N, CA, C and O atoms as a GROMACS GRO file, in nm:
protein
  488
    1MET      N    1  -0.145   8.564  -5.561
    1MET     CA    2  -0.050   8.433  -5.561
    1MET      C    3  -0.152   8.347  -5.506
    1MET      O    4  -0.229   8.351  -5.410
    2SER      N    5  -0.114   8.236  -5.642
    2SER     CA    6  -0.176   8.116  -5.691
    2SER      C    7  -0.157   8.003  -5.555
    2SER      O    8  -0.071   7.984  -5.469
    3ASP      N    9  -0.253   7.960  -5.581
    3ASP     CA   10  -0.236   7.813  -5.440
    3ASP      C   11  -0.089   7.692  -5.452
    3ASP      O   12  -0.015   7.651  -5.362
    4VAL      N   13  -0.090   7.667  -5.575
    4VAL     CA   14   0.045   7.602  -5.614
    4VAL      C   15   0.183   7.727  -5.530
    4VAL      O   16   0.262   7.681  -5.447
    5ILE      N   17   0.186   7.871  -5.570
    5ILE     CA   18   0.272   7.957  -5.496
    5ILE      C   19   0.258   7.930  -5.397
    5ILE      O   20   0.323   7.839  -5.346
    6ARG      N   21   0.159   8.008  -5.325
    6ARG     CA   22   0.145   7.988  -5.198
    6ARG      C   23   0.203   7.855  -5.073
    6ARG      O   24   0.271   7.864  -4.970
    7ASN      N   25   0.125   7.717  -5.155
    7ASN     CA   26   0.240   7.598  -5.059
    7ASN      C   27   0.340   7.545  -5.074
    7ASN      O   28   0.396   7.465  -5.000
    8LEU      N   29   0.382   7.602  -5.211
    8LEU     CA   30   0.543   7.630  -5.235
    8LEU      C   31   0.646   7.719  -5.105
    8LEU      O   32   0.757   7.693  -5.058
    9ALA      N   33   0.569   7.804  -5.086
    9ALA     CA   34   0.604   7.906  -5.004
    9ALA      C   35   0.582   7.826  -4.880
    9ALA      O   36   0.700   7.797  -4.856
   10GLU      N   37   0.512   7.771  -4.783
   10GLU     CA   38   0.465   7.704  -4.695
   10GLU      C   39   0.558   7.622  -4.697
   10GLU      O   40   0.642   7.641  -4.609
   11ALA      N   41   0.577   7.526  -4.772
   11ALA     CA   42   0.658   7.435  -4.751
   11ALA      C   43   0.829   7.458  -4.773
   11ALA      O   44   0.918   7.384  -4.733
   12ALA      N   45   0.841   7.574  -4.844
   12ALA     CA   46   1.012   7.609  -4.813
   12ALA      C   47   1.022   7.669  -4.712
   12ALA      O   48   1.140   7.679  -4.679
   13ASP      N   49   0.930   7.732  -4.618
   13ASP     CA   50   0.964   7.772  -4.482
   13ASP      C   51   0.903   7.754  -4.363
   13ASP      O   52   0.889   7.820  -4.261
   14GLY      N   53   0.864   7.631  -4.407
   14GLY     CA   54   0.806   7.523  -4.270
   14GLY      C   55   0.935   7.511  -4.154
   14GLY      O   56   1.044   7.567  -4.155
   15GLU      N   57   0.882   7.429  -4.067
   15GLU     CA   58   1.012   7.391  -3.970
   15GLU      C   59   1.073   7.273  -3.984
   15GLU      O   60   1.173   7.240  -3.920
   16SER      N   61   0.993   7.177  -4.100
   16SER     CA   62   1.082   7.069  -4.130
   16SER      C   63   1.214   7.061  -4.129
   16SER      O   64   1.263   7.166  -4.172
   17PRO      N   65   1.302   6.972  -4.096
   17PRO     CA   66   1.434   6.959  -4.180
   17PRO      C   67   1.429   6.964  -4.297
   17PRO      O   68   1.345   6.901  -4.361
   18ARG      N   69   1.551   7.067  -4.370
   18ARG     CA   70   1.582   7.071  -4.461
   18ARG      C   71   1.557   6.975  -4.569
   18ARG      O   72   1.508   7.015  -4.675
   19ILE      N   73   1.588   6.848  -4.549
   19ILE     CA   74   1.575   6.795  -4.726
   19ILE      C   75   1.402   6.764  -4.693
   19ILE      O   76   1.315   6.797  -4.774
   20GLU      N   77   1.381   6.719  -4.606
   20GLU     CA   78   1.190   6.744  -4.616
   20GLU      C   79   1.139   6.827  -4.712
   20GLU      O   80   1.108   6.798  -4.828
   21ARG      N   81   1.127   7.004  -4.616
   21ARG     CA   82   1.127   7.100  -4.722
   21ARG      C   83   1.093   7.080  -4.835
   21ARG      O   84   0.981   7.080  -4.886
   22ALA      N   85   1.301   7.044  -4.920
   22ALA     CA   86   1.308   7.072  -5.052
   22ALA      C   87   1.250   6.938  -5.114
   22ALA      O   88   1.284   6.932  -5.233
   23ARG      N   89   1.186   6.847  -5.080
   23ARG     CA   90   1.138   6.683  -5.098
   23ARG      C   91   1.019   6.754  -5.125
   23ARG      O   92   1.010   6.791  -5.242
   24ALA      N   93   0.908   6.789  -5.038
   24ALA     CA   94   0.789   6.859  -5.061
   24ALA      C   95   0.775   6.978  -5.181
   24ALA      O   96   0.674   7.000  -5.249
   25CYS      N   97   0.918   7.053  -5.187
   25CYS     CA   98   0.907   7.156  -5.286
   25CYS      C   99   0.898   7.121  -5.409
   25CYS      O  100   0.831   7.182  -5.492
   26VAL      N  101   0.981   6.994  -5.438
   26VAL     CA  102   0.998   6.950  -5.582
   26VAL      C  103   0.872   6.894  -5.649
   26VAL      O  104   0.831   6.897  -5.765
   27GLU      N  105   0.827   6.845  -5.546
   27GLU     CA  106   0.646   6.734  -5.574
   27GLU      C  107   0.573   6.830  -5.602
   27GLU      O  108   0.504   6.828  -5.704
   28ILE      N  109   0.573   6.942  -5.512
   28ILE     CA  110   0.471   7.027  -5.529
   28ILE      C  111   0.479   7.080  -5.701
   28ILE      O  112   0.385   7.061  -5.778
   29VAL      N  113   0.579   7.133  -5.732
   29VAL     CA  114   0.636   7.193  -5.888
   29VAL      C  115   0.612   7.096  -5.990
   29VAL      O  116   0.558   7.118  -6.098
   30HIS      N  117   0.653   6.998  -5.952
   30HIS     CA  118   0.658   6.866  -6.008
   30HIS      C  119   0.537   6.804  -6.058
   30HIS      O  120   0.538   6.735  -6.160
   31ARG      N  121   0.405   6.830  -5.974
   31ARG     CA  122   0.268   6.792  -5.950
   31ARG      C  123   0.183   6.936  -6.039
   31ARG      O  124   0.066   6.925  -6.075
   32ALA      N  125   0.226   7.006  -6.053
   32ALA     CA  126   0.201   7.173  -6.075
   32ALA      C  127   0.168   7.119  -6.238
   32ALA      O  128   0.054   7.111  -6.286
   33ARG      N  129   0.234   7.100  -6.275
   33ARG     CA  130   0.249   7.125  -6.479
   33ARG      C  131   0.323   7.007  -6.518
   33ARG      O  132   0.407   7.014  -6.608
   34ALA      N  133   0.284   6.823  -6.416
   34ALA     CA  134   0.357   6.778  -6.510
   34ALA      C  135   0.456   6.768  -6.542
   34ALA      O  136   0.466   6.665  -6.608
   35TYR      N  137   0.535   6.812  -6.536
   35TYR     CA  138   0.707   6.824  -6.512
   35TYR      C  139   0.776   6.600  -6.548
   35TYR      O  140   0.750   6.489  -6.500
   36ARG      N  141   0.830   6.634  -6.615
   36ARG     CA  142   0.911   6.528  -6.645
   36ARG      C  143   0.974   6.462  -6.502
   36ARG      O  144   0.947   6.366  -6.431
   37TRP      N  145   1.110   6.607  -6.502
   37TRP     CA  146   1.131   6.565  -6.349
   37TRP      C  147   1.173   6.706  -6.372
   37TRP      O  148   1.191   6.781  -6.467
   38VAL      N  149   1.183   6.708  -6.189
   38VAL     CA  150   1.187   6.885  -6.118
   38VAL      C  151   1.340   6.855  -5.994
   38VAL      O  152   1.309   6.764  -5.916
   39GLY      N  153   1.437   6.893  -5.974
   39GLY     CA  154   1.536   6.906  -5.891
   39GLY      C  155   1.585   7.116  -5.840
   39GLY      O  156   1.588   7.224  -5.897
   40VAL      N  157   1.601   7.083  -5.759
   40VAL     CA  158   1.686   7.181  -5.662
   40VAL      C  159   1.806   7.144  -5.622
   40VAL      O  160   1.814   7.039  -5.558
   41TYR      N  161   1.904   7.208  -5.645
   41TYR     CA  162   2.068   7.192  -5.608
   41TYR      C  163   2.119   7.360  -5.520
   41TYR      O  164   2.070   7.471  -5.541
   42ASP      N  165   2.204   7.331  -5.448
   42ASP     CA  166   2.295   7.406  -5.383
   42ASP      C  167   2.358   7.468  -5.496
   42ASP      O  168   2.365   7.400  -5.599
   43ALA      N  169   2.396   7.560  -5.496
   43ALA     CA  170   2.518   7.615  -5.595
   43ALA      C  171   2.583   7.679  -5.538
   43ALA      O  172   2.532   7.775  -5.481
   44GLY      N  173   2.723   7.658  -5.528
   44GLY     CA  174   2.847   7.725  -5.478
   44GLY      C  175   2.939   7.796  -5.569
   44GLY      O  176   2.880   7.842  -5.666
   45ASP      N  177   3.060   7.818  -5.567
   45ASP     CA  178   3.131   7.889  -5.685
   45ASP      C  179   3.141   7.769  -5.776
   45ASP      O  180   3.063   7.745  -5.868
   46GLU      N  181   3.224   7.712  -5.749
   46GLU     CA  182   3.232   7.577  -5.795
   46GLU      C  183   3.120   7.460  -5.906
   46GLU      O  184   3.120   7.418  -6.021
   47GLU      N  185   3.039   7.449  -5.781
   47GLU     CA  186   2.972   7.301  -5.815
   47GLU      C  187   2.838   7.322  -5.747
   47GLU      O  188   2.811   7.403  -5.659
   48ARG      N  189   2.758   7.229  -5.810
   48ARG     CA  190   2.627   7.234  -5.742
   48ARG      C  191   2.616   7.094  -5.694
   48ARG      O  192   2.687   7.005  -5.742
   49SER      N  193   2.514   7.068  -5.586
   49SER     CA  194   2.525   7.003  -5.528
   49SER      C  195   2.340   6.962  -5.548
   49SER      O  196   2.271   7.061  -5.523
   50LEU      N  197   2.267   6.849  -5.582
   50LEU     CA  198   2.151   6.820  -5.554
   50LEU      C  199   2.103   6.773  -5.444
   50LEU      O  200   2.132   6.669  -5.384
   51ILE      N  201   2.009   6.876  -5.414
   51ILE     CA  202   1.929   6.861  -5.257
   51ILE      C  203   1.809   6.735  -5.259
   51ILE      O  204   1.800   6.636  -5.186
   52ALA      N  205   1.734   6.775  -5.358
   52ALA     CA  206   1.603   6.699  -5.383
   52ALA      C  207   1.566   6.688  -5.526
   52ALA      O  208   1.590   6.777  -5.607
   53GLU      N  209   1.506   6.573  -5.555
   53GLU     CA  210   1.440   6.544  -5.672
   53GLU      C  211   1.303   6.494  -5.683
   53GLU      O  212   1.228   6.447  -5.598
   54ALA      N  213   1.284   6.520  -5.839
   54ALA     CA  214   1.080   6.443  -5.828
   54ALA      C  215   1.103   6.358  -5.947
   54ALA      O  216   1.209   6.394  -5.999
   55GLY      N  217   1.053   6.269  -6.006
   55GLY     CA  218   1.012   6.273  -6.129
   55GLY      C  219   1.184   6.180  -6.226
   55GLY      O  220   1.297   6.161  -6.180
   56CYS      N  221   1.153   6.161  -6.300
   56CYS     CA  222   1.270   6.070  -6.358
   56CYS      C  223   1.385   6.144  -6.517
   56CYS      O  224   1.408   6.260  -6.550
   57ALA      N  225   1.424   6.032  -6.569
   57ALA     CA  226   1.493   6.150  -6.691
   57ALA      C  227   1.588   6.304  -6.636
   57ALA      O  228   1.562   6.412  -6.689
   58ALA      N  229   1.692   6.293  -6.526
   58ALA     CA  230   1.704   6.384  -6.492
   58ALA      C  231   1.798   6.408  -6.550
   58ALA      O  232   1.850   6.301  -6.581
   59ARG      N  233   1.896   6.550  -6.612
   59ARG     CA  234   2.010   6.586  -6.673
   59ARG      C  235   2.033   6.721  -6.554
   59ARG      O  236   1.957   6.764  -6.467
   60ASP      N  237   2.166   6.762  -6.595
   60ASP     CA  238   2.227   6.822  -6.467
   60ASP      C  239   2.315   6.909  -6.642
   60ASP      O  240   2.370   6.867  -6.745
   61GLU      N  241   2.277   7.050  -6.578
   61GLU     CA  242   2.348   7.158  -6.680
   61GLU      C  243   2.372   7.259  -6.554
   61GLU      O  244   2.280   7.286  -6.477
   62ALA      N  245   2.507   7.314  -6.541
   62ALA     CA  246   2.546   7.418  -6.445
   62ALA      C  247   2.431   7.525  -6.460
   62ALA      O  248   2.348   7.526  -6.550
   63ALA      N  249   2.441   7.600  -6.371
   63ALA     CA  250   2.416   7.775  -6.410
   63ALA      C  251   2.402   7.881  -6.319
   63ALA      O  252   2.329   7.898  -6.221
   64HIS      N  253   2.476   7.938  -6.366
   64HIS     CA  254   2.510   8.046  -6.236
   64HIS      C  255   2.526   8.204  -6.270
   64HIS      O  256   2.614   8.284  -6.236
   65THR      N  257   2.370   8.225  -6.375
   65THR     CA  258   2.345   8.379  -6.394
   65THR      C  259   2.274   8.360  -6.342
   65THR      O  260   2.237   8.247  -6.309
   66GLN      N  261   2.212   8.491  -6.308
   66GLN     CA  262   2.087   8.595  -6.234
   66GLN      C  263   1.976   8.552  -6.301
   66GLN      O  264   1.872   8.570  -6.237
   67THR      N  265   1.954   8.466  -6.482
   67THR     CA  266   1.815   8.475  -6.512
   67THR      C  267   1.799   8.312  -6.584
   67THR      O  268   1.888   8.229  -6.601
   68ALA      N  269   1.717   8.308  -6.603
   68ALA     CA  270   1.677   8.187  -6.624
   68ALA      C  271   1.722   8.117  -6.764
   68ALA      O  272   1.661   8.146  -6.867
   69ALA      N  273   1.825   8.029  -6.765
   69ALA     CA  274   1.852   7.949  -6.899
   69ALA      C  275   1.735   7.830  -6.896
   69ALA      O  276   1.691   7.762  -6.803
   70VAL      N  277   1.692   7.835  -7.079
   70VAL     CA  278   1.576   7.764  -7.072
   70VAL      C  279   1.656   7.711  -7.271
   70VAL      O  280   1.687   7.775  -7.372
   71ARG      N  281   1.657   7.574  -7.233
   71ARG     CA  282   1.747   7.506  -7.384
   71ARG      C  283   1.675   7.376  -7.397
   71ARG      O  284   1.713   7.295  -7.312
   72GLN      N  285   1.579   7.331  -7.478
   72GLN     CA  286   1.542   7.252  -7.500
   72GLN      C  287   1.474   7.134  -7.447
   72GLN      O  288   1.513   7.017  -7.455
   73GLY      N  289   1.327   7.194  -7.370
   73GLY     CA  290   1.239   7.126  -7.278
   73GLY      C  291   1.371   7.135  -7.127
   73GLY      O  292   1.325   7.067  -7.035
   74LEU      N  293   1.474   7.182  -7.097
   74LEU     CA  294   1.520   7.233  -6.966
   74LEU      C  295   1.482   7.364  -6.935
   74LEU      O  296   1.441   7.443  -7.020
   75ALA      N  297   1.499   7.398  -6.772
   75ALA     CA  298   1.502   7.546  -6.776
   75ALA      C  299   1.574   7.557  -6.649
   75ALA      O  300   1.498   7.522  -6.559
   76VAL      N  301   1.686   7.590  -6.606
   76VAL     CA  302   1.791   7.562  -6.487
   76VAL      C  303   1.735   7.732  -6.449
   76VAL      O  304   1.744   7.822  -6.533
   77VAL      N  305   1.678   7.752  -6.311
   77VAL     CA  306   1.636   7.874  -6.292
   77VAL      C  307   1.638   7.900  -6.156
   77VAL      O  308   1.570   7.851  -6.066
   78PRO      N  309   1.789   8.043  -6.149
   78PRO     CA  310   1.861   8.045  -6.056
   78PRO      C  311   1.772   8.110  -5.909
   78PRO      O  312   1.692   8.204  -5.911
   79VAL      N  313   1.818   8.024  -5.783
   79VAL     CA  314   1.768   8.112  -5.651
   79VAL      C  315   1.861   8.200  -5.603
   79VAL      O  316   1.965   8.182  -5.540
   80LEU      N  317   1.790   8.328  -5.656
   80LEU     CA  318   1.934   8.429  -5.567
   80LEU      C  319   1.875   8.474  -5.411
   80LEU      O  320   1.764   8.498  -5.361
   81GLY      N  321   2.015   8.472  -5.368
   81GLY     CA  322   2.038   8.546  -5.240
   81GLY      C  323   1.970   8.664  -5.213
   81GLY      O  324   1.972   8.762  -5.288
   82ALA      N  325   1.905   8.656  -5.101
   82ALA     CA  326   1.773   8.783  -5.083
   82ALA      C  327   1.854   8.974  -5.079
   82ALA      O  328   1.793   9.076  -5.109
   83GLU      N  329   1.972   8.965  -5.041
   83GLU     CA  330   2.051   9.106  -5.050
   83GLU      C  331   2.145   9.080  -5.108
   83GLU      O  332   2.200   9.186  -5.137
   84SER      N  333   2.211   8.980  -5.152
   84SER     CA  334   2.368   8.968  -5.236
   84SER      C  335   2.310   8.971  -5.394
   84SER      O  336   2.373   9.038  -5.476
   85ALA      N  337   2.197   8.903  -5.434
   85ALA     CA  338   2.177   8.890  -5.540
   85ALA      C  339   2.252   8.789  -5.613
   85ALA      O  340   2.258   8.778  -5.736
   86ILE      N  341   2.324   8.695  -5.499
   86ILE     CA  342   2.405   8.584  -5.598
   86ILE      C  343   2.345   8.478  -5.635
   86ILE      O  344   2.224   8.481  -5.612
   87VAL      N  345   2.385   8.383  -5.683
   87VAL     CA  346   2.294   8.241  -5.731
   87VAL      C  347   2.349   8.132  -5.584
   87VAL      O  348   2.460   8.086  -5.558
   88ILE      N  349   2.231   8.122  -5.519
   88ILE     CA  350   2.242   8.039  -5.400
   88ILE      C  351   2.241   7.910  -5.408
   88ILE      O  352   2.294   7.834  -5.327
   89GLY      N  353   2.140   7.862  -5.568
   89GLY     CA  354   2.069   7.712  -5.546
   89GLY      C  355   2.043   7.771  -5.708
   89GLY      O  356   2.061   7.876  -5.769
   90THR      N  357   1.979   7.607  -5.741
   90THR     CA  358   1.889   7.657  -5.844
   90THR      C  359   1.763   7.539  -5.845
   90THR      O  360   1.754   7.433  -5.782
   91LEU      N  361   1.658   7.612  -5.955
   91LEU     CA  362   1.552   7.503  -5.949
   91LEU      C  363   1.547   7.463  -6.093
   91LEU      O  364   1.527   7.550  -6.178
   92ASP      N  365   1.564   7.328  -6.130
   92ASP     CA  366   1.592   7.222  -6.246
   92ASP      C  367   1.452   7.193  -6.296
   92ASP      O  368   1.378   7.139  -6.214
   93VAL      N  369   1.407   7.217  -6.404
   93VAL     CA  370   1.325   7.138  -6.442
   93VAL      C  371   1.306   7.115  -6.627
   93VAL      O  372   1.298   7.187  -6.726
   94GLU      N  373   1.305   6.974  -6.595
   94GLU     CA  374   1.251   6.929  -6.724
   94GLU      C  375   1.170   6.856  -6.782
   94GLU      O  376   1.135   6.749  -6.732
   95SER      N  377   1.105   6.918  -6.944
   95SER     CA  378   0.961   6.887  -6.972
   95SER      C  379   1.000   6.802  -7.092
   95SER      O  380   1.105   6.796  -7.156
   96ASP      N  381   0.828   6.711  -7.110
   96ASP     CA  382   0.848   6.606  -7.234
   96ASP      C  383   0.731   6.644  -7.307
   96ASP      O  384   0.653   6.560  -7.352
   97ARG      N  385   0.716   6.770  -7.322
   97ARG     CA  386   0.609   6.800  -7.399
   97ARG      C  387   0.626   6.822  -7.506
   97ARG      O  388   0.746   6.824  -7.534
   98ALA      N  389   0.538   6.848  -7.615
   98ALA     CA  390   0.609   6.797  -7.778
   98ALA      C  391   0.684   6.922  -7.780
   98ALA      O  392   0.681   7.013  -7.697
   99GLY      N  393   0.785   6.909  -7.940
   99GLY     CA  394   0.869   7.002  -7.930
   99GLY      C  395   0.957   7.058  -7.824
   99GLY      O  396   1.018   7.163  -7.846
  100GLY      N  397   0.968   6.985  -7.692
  100GLY     CA  398   1.045   6.994  -7.653
  100GLY      C  399   1.050   7.155  -7.558
  100GLY      O  400   1.126   7.153  -7.461
  101GLY      N  401   0.998   7.244  -7.576
  101GLY     CA  402   1.004   7.371  -7.528
  101GLY      C  403   0.903   7.383  -7.422
  101GLY      O  404   0.807   7.311  -7.396
  102LEU      N  405   0.960   7.522  -7.348
  102LEU     CA  406   0.911   7.556  -7.243
  102LEU      C  407   0.838   7.715  -7.250
  102LEU      O  408   0.914   7.812  -7.245
  103SER      N  409   0.726   7.731  -7.259
  103SER     CA  410   0.658   7.899  -7.267
  103SER      C  411   0.727   7.961  -7.182
  103SER      O  412   0.802   7.924  -7.091
  104GLU      N  413   0.682   8.096  -7.237
  104GLU     CA  414   0.724   8.229  -7.148
  104GLU      C  415   0.654   8.204  -7.043
  104GLU      O  416   0.716   8.218  -6.938
  105GLU      N  417   0.508   8.161  -7.032
  105GLU     CA  418   0.463   8.209  -6.920
  105GLU      C  419   0.507   8.061  -6.802
  105GLU      O  420   0.506   8.076  -6.680
  106GLU      N  421   0.539   7.940  -6.865
  106GLU     CA  422   0.592   7.860  -6.779
  106GLU      C  423   0.691   7.940  -6.750
  106GLU      O  424   0.651   8.018  -6.663
  107VAL      N  425   0.829   7.965  -6.785
  107VAL     CA  426   0.964   7.978  -6.722
  107VAL      C  427   0.923   8.104  -6.606
  107VAL      O  428   0.976   8.113  -6.495
  108SER      N  429   0.797   8.212  -6.669
  108SER     CA  430   0.740   8.342  -6.559
  108SER      C  431   0.757   8.240  -6.439
  108SER      O  432   0.855   8.227  -6.366
  109PHE      N  433   0.615   8.158  -6.436
  109PHE     CA  434   0.614   8.042  -6.331
  109PHE      C  435   0.708   8.004  -6.210
  109PHE      O  436   0.702   8.020  -6.088
  110LEU      N  437   0.825   7.930  -6.322
  110LEU     CA  438   0.913   7.845  -6.266
  110LEU      C  439   1.000   7.966  -6.197
  110LEU      O  440   1.052   7.946  -6.087
  111GLU      N  441   1.013   8.073  -6.253
  111GLU     CA  442   1.067   8.187  -6.142
  111GLU      C  443   1.027   8.272  -6.073
  111GLU      O  444   1.108   8.360  -6.042
  112GLU      N  445   0.882   8.282  -6.019
  112GLU     CA  446   0.830   8.298  -5.910
  112GLU      C  447   0.782   8.182  -5.829
  112GLU      O  448   0.694   8.188  -5.743
  113CYS      N  449   0.843   8.086  -5.862
  113CYS     CA  450   0.879   7.935  -5.790
  113CYS      C  451   1.020   7.923  -5.717
  113CYS      O  452   1.050   7.895  -5.601
  114ALA      N  453   1.093   7.953  -5.828
  114ALA     CA  454   1.244   7.975  -5.735
  114ALA      C  455   1.256   8.117  -5.641
  114ALA      O  456   1.331   8.134  -5.545
  115ALA      N  457   1.208   8.164  -5.669
  115ALA     CA  458   1.188   8.266  -5.601
  115ALA      C  459   1.145   8.292  -5.422
  115ALA      O  460   1.192   8.365  -5.334
  116VAL      N  461   0.999   8.159  -5.429
  116VAL     CA  462   0.969   8.150  -5.284
  116VAL      C  463   1.088   8.017  -5.237
  116VAL      O  464   1.112   7.978  -5.123
  117LEU      N  465   1.119   7.992  -5.303
  117LEU     CA  466   1.249   7.869  -5.258
  117LEU      C  467   1.339   7.909  -5.161
  117LEU      O  468   1.388   7.815  -5.099
  118ARG      N  469   1.383   8.042  -5.122
  118ARG     CA  470   1.442   8.135  -5.097
  118ARG      C  471   1.506   8.056  -4.967
  118ARG      O  472   1.621   8.016  -4.949
  119PRO      N  473   1.379   8.046  -4.878
  119PRO     CA  474   1.420   7.982  -4.757
  119PRO      C  475   1.506   7.866  -4.728
  119PRO      O  476   1.581   7.861  -4.631
  120LEU      N  477   1.492   7.759  -4.828
  120LEU     CA  478   1.570   7.634  -4.847
  120LEU      C  479   1.705   7.675  -4.810
  120LEU      O  480   1.781   7.586  -4.772
  121PHE      N  481   1.751   7.802  -4.815
  121PHE     CA  482   1.871   7.826  -4.849
  121PHE      C  483   1.961   7.901  -4.758
  121PHE      O  484   2.084   7.907  -4.768
  122GLU      N  485   1.868   7.973  -4.645
  122GLU     CA  486   1.913   8.064  -4.611
  122GLU      C  487   1.955   7.953  -4.463
  122GLU      O  488   2.018   7.999  -4.367
   0.00000   0.00000   0.00000
């Protein structure tokens, strides 16, 4: 487990109030890869609501699929319920890298990050 993932897991599963843990988590992901913007959302049946964000130039794109949606430098990665595999939240990331794309390695990193965020939603 990388230091980033370890720190993220500790922040998500800490004793602090949920909003403080969420803020710490988005800051960790934001700093890890110098993304333009990072947000964590609650995902309901009909809408999503922002819990915490870091950076600027946020875009909002709903995603309720069980796999990451990546388009033009924006990734919306689902946080799945432990037993239900239902989307309970999302980790959204916007990159400002040349070409606007996110590599497969970055998407894998974000999927790993989303998996350790589950305690924020339990």
